[in-house]
N, C-alpha and C positions, 0 to 999 in steps of 0.2 A: 502492498497500498505505500502509495505517496504524500507527500502532508507538507503541502506549505501554507503562511502566515502574511494573506493579505492586511493593510492596514491604510483607514484615510482623514483623510485630517479636514471638516471645513474652511477653514484656511486657504486649502488649495484648492476643494470640489466642490465649496459653497452648501448651504445652506437643506437644497433639496434631495440629491441624494438618503439626507439623513430622512425625512421627512414621512418616505413613502411608508408604504401601511404594512406590509414584510417588517418593519423598523419593529412595530407594534402589535406585530402578528404573534414576533416570535411568544413574549408575555399575553398573548391572551389565548396561543395553543393551552402554555400551561396553566394558567386559571382553568381556564375548560378543562383543563386532564385532573385539576384539582394537587396539582403541583404548588401553584399561588395563589394564596390567595385575594379573591374580587377587590377587596376593600383596599390590600394594598398595592390593587391596578391600578385604581380609579386616582390613589396617592400619584403614584409616579405617575401616571399622565397628565394630573394637574401641575407636578414641578416641571415636568416637558415642558409642557404651554406655558409656564412662570418663565423657567428660563428660557428659552424664542428670545421672547421678550425683554429679554435681559439686551444691550445691545453688544457686548466687549464679552457672548456665552463661545465655547467651544466642544466644538464636535469631533469626538473621534472614536471610528469602529473598528476593532481588529476581526477578523475574519480567516476562520481555522477555517485553510478546503481540504479533504482531503480524495484520494479516488482509488477503487483496486476494486479486487471482488471480494463479499464478505458472504460466501459461498456457507462454511459451516451454519451462520449464522441464519440463513435462509431458508435452512433444511428443519432447522427447530421452531421459529417462530413463522406461522400464518396469518395472516391479514383476517382481522377481527371480524363478525359479523351480526352481533349485536346490537339493535335499534336502541336509538337511543329514547327515551319517553318523553324526553320536551318535543324533539324533531318531530315527529308520531303529532303531537298534540296541539303545534303548529299548521300542521299539514292538513290539519282535522277542523283546525277552529277557522269560523270564518270571521271576519275582517269590516267596517267600512271603508272603503276605497281610499276616501279622504285622506286617513292616513297614512299612505302611501302617498297623495300627488305633494303631503305638507314635507313630507319626507325629502322628495323630489327638489320642492321647490326653495330649504336648506341648502340643499347640496351641490344644487346647479349654479351656485355662486363661484365654490375652490373648482367644481369641473372645469368650468365655464362653456355650459352648454346652454341651451332649453334644457326645462324640465322634462319638457314633452320627449324629448330625446333619450331620455336617462331610462333605459329599461329595468324595470321592476324586481326581474329573474337574475337578473346579475347580483354577484357578490358585491356589500360592501370596499371590500378589499380590491376586487378588481375591476371595481369602478373607477377608484382610484382615490381610497376613502379614504385622507392616513390618520395616526394616531389626535395631532388640534383642532380634524375636523371632525374627524366621532365627537372629542370632550364637546363642540359646539355642537353638536345635532343631537347631544343626553342632553344640555343644559335645553338646548329648544321646546325637544320632548318634555321634558321635567317643565315647562315654563309655560306649554300650550296645556300638553295634559291632565299636570300632576303627576304621571308615571312615570318612578323612576328603573332606566334603559341600563344594564351595566355596558359599561366603555368595555369587555370584555364582549358581550353577545352583538353592538354593532362587527369585530374586529376580526370574528372567530369562525367567517365565512356565508354567515346570514344575508338575504338579498331585501330588499326593501320589501318583497310582499312578508317575508318571515320579522321584520321588525313590527310589522306594520298588527299581526296576528298576535304578537308580544304586547304589542299598547293597546289591541282591544281586550288582550285574555286578561291584562293586570287591569286594566277598567273596569271591564266585568268583575273581575273580584274582588272588588271593593265597593258592591250592589250587592 
């Protein structure tokens, strides 16, 4: 197996390479799998946004890259076919299309496209939502609908329809 280290600094590459959803996607996956508590993840995203608003901030990322074959590992580990109960509930729930329209309106500014051009079935990460925009969306949902959506739910591969269903489920559970 070959192993390399790649480093990036915002002085040379600028902030945009650090603002991709992949950066928050890793902690979001750690949260989703239970290795990182959601409250800690939310705190990290809030600190991230505060840091970005300071003029003289520094971002540095170290990436460890390896390539080769892990035949022994693959022979003993197979993909899980366990169905996530929360995912099933999202698919079964009915929700008001206005939630989807609201989300499209919120994120269209950062994506610099018309809300009508945003696919409601694409994951928010694939649409281009980064951790800062996820925080803005979380705040807008809380302010408008008085519903808590975790940053990890926004950045863990959920689509606009999925987040809309979560809003609907949480509003229904309050009633």
